[in-house]
C-alpha positions in Angstrom: 0.0 0.0 0.0 1.6 3.3 -1.1 2.1 6.0 1.4 0.1 8.6 -0.7 -2.9 6.3 -0.8 -2.9 5.7 2.9 -2.5 9.4 3.8 -5.3 10.5 1.4 -7.7 7.9 2.7 -6.8 8.7 6.3 -7.5 12.4 6.0 -10.6 11.8 3.9 -12.1 9.6 6.7 -11.3 12.0 9.4 -12.5 15.3 8.0 -15.4 14.4 5.7 -18.1 15.3 8.2 -19.7 18.7 7.9 -19.0 20.3 11.2 -16.8 19.8 14.3 -17.8 19.9 18.0 -15.9 22.3 20.1 -12.5 21.1 21.1 -11.8 21.2 24.9 -8.7 19.2 26.0 -7.0 16.1 24.8 -10.0 13.8 24.8 -12.1 16.1 22.7 -9.1 16.7 20.4 -9.1 12.9 19.8 -12.6 12.8 18.3 -12.9 10.9 15.1 -15.6 11.6 12.5 -17.2 8.5 11.0 -18.8 8.9 7.6 -21.9 6.9 6.9 -20.2 4.8 4.3 -17.6 3.7 6.9 -20.3 2.6 9.4 -17.7 1.6 12.0 -17.9 -0.4 15.2 -18.1 1.6 18.3 -17.5 0.1 21.7 -17.2 1.2 25.4 -16.9 -0.8 28.7 -17.7 0.3 32.2 -14.3 -1.1 33.4 -16.1 -3.8 35.4 -18.3 -6.4 33.7 -20.3 -4.5 31.1 -19.7 -3.4 27.6 -21.8 -1.7 25.0 -21.4 -2.3 21.3 -23.0 -0.7 18.3 -22.2 0.6 14.8 -22.1 4.3 14.1 -24.9 4.3 11.5 -26.5 0.9 11.0 -26.1 -2.4 12.9 -25.5 -4.8 10.1 -22.2 -6.5 10.6 -22.3 -10.2 9.6 -20.3 -11.3 12.7 -20.9 -8.7 15.4 -24.5 -7.4 14.8 -26.0 -9.9 17.3 -23.9 -8.4 20.1 -25.3 -4.8 19.7 -26.4 -3.4 23.0 -25.6 -3.8 26.6 -23.8 -7.0 27.7 -23.0 -7.8 31.3 -20.9 -10.7 32.5 -21.4 -12.6 29.2 -25.2 -12.1 29.3 -27.2 -9.9 26.9 -29.4 -7.3 28.5 -30.9 -5.6 25.5 -30.2 -5.5 21.8 -29.5 -1.8 21.4 -32.0 1.0 21.2 -34.0 3.1 18.7 -35.1 6.7 19.1 -38.6 7.9 17.9 -40.0 11.3 17.0 -43.6 10.4 17.8 -44.3 7.4 15.6 -41.4 8.0 13.3 -38.1 6.2 13.9 -35.1 8.5 13.8 -32.7 7.1 11.0 -29.1 6.9 12.2 -28.0 6.3 8.7 -28.3 10.0 8.0 -26.5 11.2 11.1 -23.2 12.9 11.4 -21.2 10.8 13.9 -18.3 11.7 16.1 -16.6 9.2 18.4 -14.6 10.2 21.4 -12.7 8.1 23.9 -15.6 8.4 26.4 -18.7 9.1 24.3 -20.4 8.9 20.9 -22.2 11.8 19.4 -24.8 11.7 16.6 -26.1 14.8 15.0 -29.5 14.0 13.4 -31.2 15.6 10.4 -34.0 16.9 12.7 -31.5 19.1 14.5 -31.3 16.9 17.6 -27.9 15.8 19.0 -27.7 12.4 20.7 -24.8 11.7 23.1 -24.2 8.2 24.4 -22.0 7.6 27.5 -21.2 4.9 30.0 -19.9 5.3 33.6 -17.1 3.5 35.3 -18.0 0.4 37.4 -21.8 1.0 37.1 -24.4 -0.8 35.0 -26.0 2.3 33.6 -25.8 4.3 30.4 -26.9 7.8 29.6 -28.4 9.0 26.3 -28.4 12.8 26.4 -30.5 14.6 23.8 -30.1 18.3 22.8 -33.0 19.9 20.9 -35.1 16.8 21.3 -38.6 17.0 19.9 -41.5 16.9 22.3 -42.6 13.3 23.0 -39.2 11.7 22.2 -39.5 7.9 22.3 -37.0 5.2 23.1 -37.4 1.5 22.2 -35.2 -1.2 23.7 -34.6 -3.9 21.1 -34.3 -7.6 21.8 -36.3 -10.8 22.2 -38.0 -11.0 25.6 -37.3 -7.4 26.5 -40.8 -6.8 27.8 -42.3 -3.9 29.7 -43.5 -4.9 33.1 -44.5 -1.8 35.0 -43.9 1.9 35.8 -42.9 3.0 39.3 -42.1 6.7 40.2 -41.5 7.8 36.6 -39.3 4.8 35.9 -40.3 2.2 33.3 -39.2 -1.4 34.1 -38.4 -4.2 31.6 -37.2 -7.7 31.9 -33.8 -8.4 30.3 -33.0 -10.7 27.3 -30.8 -13.0 29.4 -29.9 -13.4 33.1 -33.3 -12.6 34.7 -32.2 -8.9 35.3 -34.4 -5.8 35.5 -33.9 -2.9 33.1 -35.0 0.5 34.3 -35.6 3.4 31.9 -36.3 7.0 32.9 -35.8 10.5 31.8 -32.5 12.1 32.9 -34.4 14.9 34.7 -37.2 12.9 36.3 -39.9 13.8 33.8 -43.0 11.7 33.5 -42.7 8.7 31.2 -45.3 6.6 29.5 -45.0 3.3 27.6 -46.7 2.6 24.3 -46.0 -0.5 22.3 -43.0 -1.1 24.6 -41.6 2.3 23.7 -40.8 4.8 26.5 -42.0 8.4 25.7 -41.2 11.5 27.6 -40.8 15.3 27.1 -37.2 15.2 28.2 -33.6 15.9 27.4 -32.5 12.3 27.5 -32.8 8.9 29.0 -31.0 6.8 31.7 -31.0 3.0 31.3 -29.8 0.9 34.3 -29.7 -2.8 35.0 -30.1 -4.4 38.4 -30.9 -7.8 39.9 -34.3 -6.6 40.9 -36.7 -3.6 40.6 -35.3 -1.9 43.7 -31.7 -2.1 42.6 -32.3 -0.9 39.1 -34.5 2.1 40.3 -32.0 3.0 43.0 -29.2 3.2 40.3 -31.4 5.6 38.3 -32.0 7.8 41.3 -28.3 7.8 42.1 -27.4 8.7 38.5 -29.7 11.7 38.5 -27.8 13.1 41.4 -24.3 12.1 40.4 -24.1 11.8 36.6 -22.2 15.0 36.2 -19.6 13.9 38.8 -19.4 10.4 37.3 -18.8 11.8 33.8 -16.0 14.0 35.1 -14.4 11.1 37.0 -14.4 8.9 33.9 -13.0 11.6 31.7 -10.3 12.4 34.3 -9.3 8.8 34.5 -8.8 8.5 30.8 -7.2 11.9 30.5 -4.7 11.1 33.4 -3.8 7.8 31.7 -2.9 9.7 28.6 -1.1 12.6 30.2 0.4 11.1 33.3 1.2 7.6 32.2 1.5 7.4 28.4 2.2 10.9 27.2 3.0 11.1 23.5 3.4 14.4 21.6 4.8 14.6 18.1 5.0 16.7 15.0 3.5 13.6 13.4 -0.3 14.2 14.2 -1.5 10.8 13.0 1.1 9.0 15.1 0.1 10.9 18.2 -3.7 10.4 17.6 -3.3 6.7 16.9 -1.2 6.0 20.0 -3.6 7.9 22.2 -6.6 6.0 20.8 -4.9 2.5 21.0 -4.0 3.2 24.7 -7.6 4.1 25.5 -9.2 1.2 23.7 -6.7 -1.2 25.3 -7.6 0.2 28.7 -11.3 -0.5 28.0 -10.4 -4.2 28.2 -8.7 -4.0 31.6 -11.6 -4.8 33.8 -12.8 -6.2 37.2 -15.3 -8.9 36.1 -13.8 -11.7 38.2 -11.1 -9.9 40.1 -8.9 -7.7 38.0 -8.1 -9.0 34.6 -8.0 -8.3 30.9 -10.8 -9.2 28.5 -9.4 -11.3 25.7 -11.5 -9.5 23.2 -14.9 -8.1 22.3 -17.6 -9.0 21.5 -17.4 -12.7 22.4 -14.3 -13.0 24.5 -15.5 -10.8 27.4 -13.7 -13.1 29.8 -10.1 -13.8 31.0 -7.9 -16.2 29.1 -4.6 -17.2 30.7 -2.7 -17.1 27.4 -4.2 -13.7 26.2 -3.9 -12.2 29.7 -0.2 -12.5 29.9 0.5 -11.8 26.2 -1.4 -8.6 26.8 0.0 -7.6 30.2 3.1 -5.7 29.1 1.3 -3.5 26.6 -1.9 -3.2 28.7 -0.3 -2.4 32.1 3.5 -2.4 32.2 4.4 0.1 29.5 1.6 2.3 30.8 2.8 2.2 34.4 -0.4 0.7 35.7 1.6 -1.5 38.2 -1.2 -1.9 40.7 -3.4 -3.4 38.0 -0.6 -5.7 36.9 0.0 -6.8 40.4 -3.6 -7.6 41.0 -4.0 -9.4 37.7 -1.1 -11.7 38.6 -2.4 -12.3 42.1 -5.9 -12.9 40.8 -4.8 -15.5 38.3 -2.6 -17.2 40.9 -5.7 -17.8 43.0 -7.1 -19.9 40.1 -4.0 -22.0 39.8 -4.5 -25.8 40.0 -2.7 -26.8 43.3 -3.9 -30.4 43.6 -0.7 -32.5 43.2 -2.8 -35.4 42.0 -4.2 -33.5 39.0 -2.5 -33.7 35.6 -3.0 -30.0 35.4 -1.1 -29.4 38.7 0.6 -26.0 38.5 -1.3 -24.7 35.5 -3.1 -21.4 35.6 -6.4 -21.5 33.7 -6.9 -21.1 30.0 -10.3 -19.6 30.5 -11.8 -17.8 33.5 -15.4 -16.6 33.1 -18.5 -16.6 35.4 -19.5 -20.1 34.3 -16.2 -21.9 33.6 -12.6 -22.5 34.8 -10.6 -24.4 32.2 -6.9 -25.6 32.3 -6.4 -26.8 28.7 -3.5 -24.6 27.7 0.2 -25.2 27.9 1.4 -21.7 27.2 -0.6 -19.7 29.7 1.4 -20.9 32.7 4.9 -20.1 31.3 3.6 -16.7 30.3 2.3 -16.1 33.8 5.7 -16.8 35.4 7.6 -14.8 32.8 5.2 -11.8 33.2 5.6 -12.0 37.0 9.3 -11.4 36.3 8.6 -8.6 33.8 6.3 -6.9 36.4 9.1 -6.9 38.9 11.5 -5.5 36.3 9.1 -2.6 35.6 7.9 -1.9 39.1 10.8 -3.0 41.4 8.2 -4.7 43.6 10.1 -7.7 45.0 7.5 -8.3 47.7 5.3 -10.1 45.2 8.0 -12.7 44.8 7.5 -13.9 48.4 3.8 -13.9 47.9 3.8 -15.9 44.7 6.9 -18.1 45.0 4.9 -21.2 45.8 2.9 -20.6 42.7 6.1 -20.4 40.7 7.3 -23.7 42.2 4.0 -25.4 41.5 4.1 -24.2 37.9 7.6 -25.7 37.2 7.2 -28.9 39.3 3.8 -29.6 37.8 5.3 -29.4 34.3 8.3 -31.6 35.3 6.0 -34.2 36.8 3.4 -34.4 34.0 4.4 -32.5 30.9 8.1 -33.0 30.0 9.9 -35.7 28.0 13.4 -37.2 28.4 15.0 -34.1 26.9 13.0 -31.9 29.3 11.0 -30.3 26.5 7.6 -29.1 27.5 5.1 -31.4 25.8 1.4 -30.7 25.2 -1.7 -31.8 23.4 -2.1 -30.8 19.7 -4.5 -28.0 20.4 -2.9 -26.6 23.6 -0.9 -23.8 22.0 -2.4 -20.6 20.8 -3.2 -22.4 17.5 -6.0 -24.2 19.2 -8.8 -24.5 16.6 -10.4 -28.0 16.4 -12.7 -29.7 13.9 -16.2 -30.7 15.0 -17.4 -33.3 16.0 -14.2 -35.3 16.3 -12.1 -32.4 17.9 -9.2 -33.0 15.6 -6.7 -30.1 15.6 -6.9 -28.0 12.4 -3.3 -26.9 13.0 -1.7 -29.8 14.8 1.5 -28.9 16.6 2.0 -32.1 18.5 3.7 -32.4 20.8 6.6 -30.0 21.1 5.9 -26.6 19.4 8.9 -24.3 19.0 7.3 -21.3 20.8 6.3 -23.5 23.7 10.0 -24.5 24.3 11.0 -20.8 24.2 8.3 -20.0 26.8 9.3 -22.9 28.9 12.9 -21.8 28.8 11.8 -18.3 29.9 9.7 -19.8 32.7 12.7 -21.8 34.0 15.0 -18.8 33.9 12.4 -16.7 35.7 12.1 -19.5 38.3 15.9 -19.5 38.8 15.8 -15.7 39.5 13.0 -16.1 42.0 14.7 -19.1 43.6 17.9 -17.2 44.1 16.0 -14.3 45.5 14.3 -16.6 48.0 17.7 -18.3 48.7 16.3 -21.6 47.4 19.6 -22.8 46.1 18.5 -26.4 45.4 15.8 -25.4 43.0 17.8 -22.6 41.4 20.6 -25.1 40.5 18.1 -27.7 39.4 16.0 -25.4 37.2 19.1 -23.7 35.6 20.5 -27.1 34.6 17.2 -28.0 32.9 17.0 -24.6 31.2 20.5 -25.1 29.8 19.6 -28.6 28.5 16.5 -27.3 26.8 18.4 -24.6 25.0 21.3 -26.8 23.9 18.9 -29.5 22.7 16.7 -26.9 20.9 19.6 -25.6 18.8 20.1 -29.1 17.4 16.6 -30.4 17.2 14.8 -27.4 15.6 17.4 -26.5 12.9 18.5 -28.3 9.7 21.2 -27.3 7.3 18.6 -27.5 4.5 16.5 -24.6 5.9 17.3 -21.0 6.7 14.6 -21.0 9.4 13.4 -23.1 12.4 11.2 -26.1 12.5 7.7 -25.2 13.8 7.4 -28.3 15.9 8.7 -31.8 16.6 6.0 -34.5 16.2 5.4 -37.2 18.8 7.9 -39.3 16.8 10.6 -36.6 16.8 10.1 -35.6 13.2 10.8 -32.0 12.3 8.0 -30.0 10.7 9.2 -27.1 8.6 6.0 -25.4 7.9 6.7 -21.6 7.8 4.7 -20.1 10.7 5.3 -17.0 12.8 5.8 -19.1 15.9 9.6 -19.4 15.3 9.9 -15.6 15.8 9.3 -16.2 19.5 12.0 -18.9 19.6 14.9 -17.1 18.0 16.5 -16.4 21.3 17.0 -20.1 21.7 19.8 -20.1 19.1 23.1 -18.4 19.0 23.7 -18.3 15.2 23.1 -14.6 14.4 23.0 -15.1 10.7 20.4 -17.8 11.0 18.3 -15.5 13.2 18.4 -12.8 10.5 17.6 -15.2 7.7 14.7 -16.6 9.6 13.4 -13.1 10.3 13.6 -12.2 6.6 11.9 -15.4 5.5 9.1 -14.8 8.0 8.7 -11.2 6.9 8.6 -11.9 3.1 6.5 -15.1 3.4 4.1 -14.1 6.3 4.1 -10.3 6.8 1.6 -8.5 4.6 1.1 -4.7 4.8 -1.9 -5.4 7.1 -0.3 -8.0 9.4 1.3 -11.4 10.0 -0.3 -14.5 8.5 -0.4 -17.8 10.4 0.9 -19.9 7.5 2.9 -19.2 4.3 1.0 -18.8 1.1 2.9 -21.6 -0.7 1.6 -24.3 1.7 -1.1 -26.5 0.2 -3.2 -25.9 3.3 -2.9 -22.1 3.2 -6.4 -20.4 3.4 -6.5 -16.9 2.0 -9.8 -15.9 3.6 -11.0 -16.4 7.1 -14.6 -16.9 6.1 -14.8 -18.5 2.7 -17.8 -20.7 3.7 -18.4 -22.0 0.2 -14.9 -23.7 0.3 -14.3 -24.5 3.9 -15.3 -24.0 7.5 -13.9 -20.7 8.8 -12.1 -22.4 11.7 -10.0 -24.3 9.2 -8.5 -21.0 8.1 -8.1 -19.6 11.7 -4.5 -20.6 12.0 -3.8 -21.6 8.5 -3.5 -18.3 6.6 -5.6 -15.9 8.6 -3.7 -12.8 9.7 -3.2 -12.4 13.5 -2.4 -8.8 14.4 -0.8 -9.8 17.8 2.0 -11.4 15.9 2.9 -8.0 14.4 4.6 -7.2 17.7 7.2 -9.9 17.5 7.7 -9.5 13.8 8.5 -5.8 14.2 10.6 -6.5 17.3 12.9 -8.9 15.4 13.2 -6.5 12.5 14.2 -3.7 14.9 16.7 -5.9 16.7 18.3 -6.6 13.3 18.6 -2.8 12.8 15.7 -2.7 10.3 13.5 -0.2 12.1 12.3 1.5 8.9 11.0 -1.8 7.6 9.2 -2.5 10.9 7.8 1.0 10.9 6.0 0.5 7.6 3.8 -2.2 9.3 3.5 -0.1 12.5 2.3 2.9 10.5 -0.2 0.9 8.6 -1.7 -0.4 11.8 -2.0 3.1 13.2 -3.9 4.1 10.0 -6.2 1.1 10.3 -7.0 1.8 14.0 -8.0 5.4 13.0 -9.9 4.6 9.8 -11.2 1.0 9.8 -12.9 -1.5 12.1 -13.7 -0.5 15.7 -12.9 3.2 16.3 -9.4 3.6 17.7 -8.8 -0.1 18.3 -7.1 -3.2 16.7 -9.0 -6.3 15.8 -8.2 -10.0 16.3 -7.9 -11.2 12.7 -7.9 -10.3 9.0 -8.1 -12.2 5.8 -4.6 -12.8 4.3 -5.8 -11.4 1.0 -8.1 -8.5 0.1 -11.4 -9.6 -1.5 -11.6 -9.3 -5.3 -11.8 -5.6 -6.2 -10.6 -4.4 -2.8 -7.3 -2.9 -1.8 -7.4 -3.8 1.9 -8.5 -7.1 3.5 -11.6 -7.8 5.5 -11.4 -7.5 9.3 -12.5 -10.7 11.0 -12.7 -12.2 14.5 -13.2 -9.9 17.4 -13.5 -6.2 16.6 -11.3 -5.3 19.6 -8.6 -7.8 20.7 -6.4 -7.2 23.8 -3.2 -8.8 22.5 -3.4 -7.0 19.2 -3.5 -3.6 20.9 -1.0 -4.5 23.6 1.7 -5.9 21.3 1.5 -2.7 19.2 2.0 -0.6 22.4 4.7 -2.9 23.8 6.7 -2.7 20.5 6.4 1.1 20.5 7.7 1.6 24.0 10.3 -1.2 24.3 11.7 -1.1 20.7 11.0 2.1 18.8 11.4 4.2 21.9 13.8 1.6 23.3 12.9 1.9 27.0 13.6 -1.3 28.8 13.6 -1.3 32.6 15.3 -3.8 34.9 14.5 -2.6 38.3 15.5 -6.0 39.7 19.1 -4.9 39.0 18.3 -1.1 39.2 19.2 -0.7 35.6 17.5 1.2 32.8 18.4 0.5 29.1 17.7 3.2 26.5 18.0 2.1 22.9 15.9 4.4 20.8 15.2 3.5 17.2 13.0 6.5 16.2 11.6 6.2 12.6 13.0 8.7 10.1 9.8 10.5 9.4 9.4 11.6 13.0 11.2 14.9 13.7 10.1 15.5 17.2 8.7 13.5 20.1 7.9 14.1 23.7 7.0 11.1 25.8 7.2 9.6 29.3 7.5 6.1 30.8 6.7 5.1 34.4 9.4 3.0 36.0 9.5 1.8 39.6 8.3 4.6 41.7 9.5 7.2 39.3 9.3 8.2 35.7 11.4 9.0 32.6 10.4 12.0 30.6 12.1 12.3 27.2 12.2 14.5 24.2 13.6 13.9 20.8 14.3 16.6 18.2 15.9 16.1 14.8 17.3 18.9 12.7 21.0 19.5 11.7 21.8 17.4 14.7 19.7 14.9 16.6 19.1 15.7 20.3 17.8 13.3 23.0 16.9 14.6 26.4 16.0 12.3 29.3 14.8 13.6 32.6 14.7 11.1 35.6 12.2 11.7 38.3 12.5 9.7 41.6 14.8 7.2 39.9 18.2 5.9 41.1 19.4 3.6 38.4 22.3 2.6 36.3 21.6 4.0 32.8 22.7 2.0 29.8 22.5 4.1 26.5 22.8 2.4 23.2 22.5 4.6 20.1 23.7 3.4 16.8 26.4 3.7 15.6 28.2 4.9 18.7 30.0 3.2 21.6 27.6 2.3 24.4 27.3 4.8 27.3 27.0 3.5 30.9 26.2 5.9 33.6 26.7 4.2 36.9 25.3 7.0 39.1 23.0 9.9 38.1 24.6 13.1 39.4 21.9 15.2 37.6 18.3 14.4 36.9 18.7 15.3 33.2 20.9 13.8 30.5 21.2 15.4 27.1 22.6 13.4 24.1 23.6 15.1 20.9 24.2 13.0 17.8 26.2 15.0 15.3 26.3 12.3 12.7 30.0 11.7 13.5 30.0 11.4 17.3 27.7 11.2 20.3 28.1 14.0 22.9 26.9 13.2 26.4 27.5 16.3 28.6 31.3 17.0 28.2 32.1 13.4 27.1 32.3 12.3 23.4 31.6 8.8 22.3 33.0 7.7 18.9 31.5 5.5 16.3 31.8 1.8 17.2 33.5 -0.2 14.4 31.9 -3.4 15.8 28.4 -1.9 15.5 29.1 -0.6 12.0 30.3 -4.0 10.8 27.3 -5.8 12.3 24.8 -3.4 10.8 26.6 -3.6 7.5 26.2 -7.4 7.5 22.6 -7.1 8.5 21.8 -4.5 5.9 23.3 -6.7 3.2 21.2 -9.7 4.3 18.0 -7.6 4.5 18.5 -5.5 1.4 15.4 -5.4 -0.7 13.1 -7.0 1.9 9.5 -6.5 1.0 6.1 -7.3 2.4 4.5 -10.6 1.4 2.3 -10.4 -1.6 -0.9 -12.3 -2.4 -0.8 -15.0 -5.1 -3.4 -15.9 -7.6 -6.3 -17.7 -5.9 -6.1 -20.5 -8.4 -2.8 -21.6 -6.8 -4.4 -22.4 -3.5 -5.9 -25.9 -3.4 -8.3 -25.1 -0.7 -10.1 -22.7 -3.0 -11.1 -25.6 -5.2 -12.9 -27.4 -2.3 -16.7 -27.4 -1.9 -17.9 -27.1 1.7 -21.4 -28.1 2.7 -22.6 -26.7 6.0 -24.3 -29.2 8.2 
């Protein structure tokens, strides 16, 4: 996709509406206009157990439409609402729509302005109406949403699911009447609450009438503070700044308190906690944004669900799924990620007290695997569908993407888990386990380098079968395992192969296009069941993070930034406003230039990996408060001329500015931090500052030398030689390109739905 096309479409989508609401502060400056032809998904949560989904103009999405309306703890309350002017339904398709991080505004043809908002931690929504006609009506859609009575100017209904009570009233306590299940009132808007019984629902309405102004301010303040005090990004690049602010806010929507504190895997249908998704998402959702209390509580909450029965085959595992009706342990990667993210949390926060609190959980996790899930080489074994590629065929439950029984990414996760365990054991002075686990980790790594490579291939085997046979399907999983090998050239070659065979301008495919089982489209029902494509061609945006990370580590940040920029553009102009989806087709549909968005409209690990890559690899901020060390390795993309940002670390923060003109200037200000600072800016010798004598460090890159205060650091011949070798290997690297559909055998199949 050429830059000029992306830019023109981007600005066209943002400015095509006729008028603009008044701008007041960062949240209002983030507003996005949605033209009727875009008809985008719009979603908000109450940060507890409720979310509201709709589309800007018409609820007609083939996958998501059923989920329109208010959903609480995986139960549907009502299927959206309609407004009426007398007997005439107000047509949203003609509205001018603006979406903000905290509200949606529709300006209707009749002059009325409709503003939708939710409140934090409360099962109530407000629909404010300016210039509403007299006798404005509201209809709650949905099967079984039936009016039961009116009490004190509050109309009561039964909910679609869950045996809840829905209360509807005017905002300002005006009289209401119900005709044909529509609530009518001469009012300036409606409140809709949900409770377990009449009294609870009505009490929430009464409370909202008194406090809705305060609640709205509290919600706005929370979001504003997150953007200004935790994740500040200011840049001369307006679209970058806008996209990063939006992705932070949509990511934060999914950090909730449904069952303890956790992270929704994705909306609309994954409004629950998944062990795998939880800990993939934790760095981008909570750590890079300095929300350490949330991260701590999420870790502790999941630890409470760990299987601690030594007689269970799942002993030591944290759950795959936690929702109000189910606790399930059928995943092998959630537990290693839990232990590794516990270590990452300590690195960011410096909170070592949690080690003492959760060390038993760490021991259970490792000892349970050693007892039930390791082979003679100490590889972590698993069932075919217990990796993230977990789709199964019905009714025989055969894995669509079998990775039996030693997937490469699982061994990398296991290695990380063991190393984290060694650190925790040493901290706890548990020498016996530290030595034992370190020996196992060393064996895993040395065996991996032999068993997952072959001189015939310039990339890693995706798995070992149960019989020890290498499978060299090209999948993105190997990108997670590259730290398991020492051969730098092989790492680079594997990275390039993955990029050119899997990474499209819109994201990373789950299988290369030359494979006979490659599926170009996620939902080509006439040829195959959609789950057959789920991990066999479908694009997964969460894999963008590791793909960009490996490119940046190889010094190819400009190549990585092309994908990063495309994802920013997509978050601002396609799909759910401001957020990143779960999946996309690998190829655009015939006649289209961009592929179809599929799966969930808002996926935690997609958003979080985008944010993690930005902070840890483009900005290059990598804390290690365990060792009171902070590494700074910025790789700022060339098109960005100025940046201001901050990162929370431990009990302090790092504020940074970047300005590029005749020389490039970096300024870092350290507030309440006492750390060793490690600065690595290409192509200069590394700077180590053992003790901060001043809270501010200024670096000036002249193009020939790096000036740090009164010291001068020359070009590093070693870095230059390594980059030269990398540049030669990556020269001409391009995105993967779609092939002719006739070359894919699956497109010749005929699928008959049962």
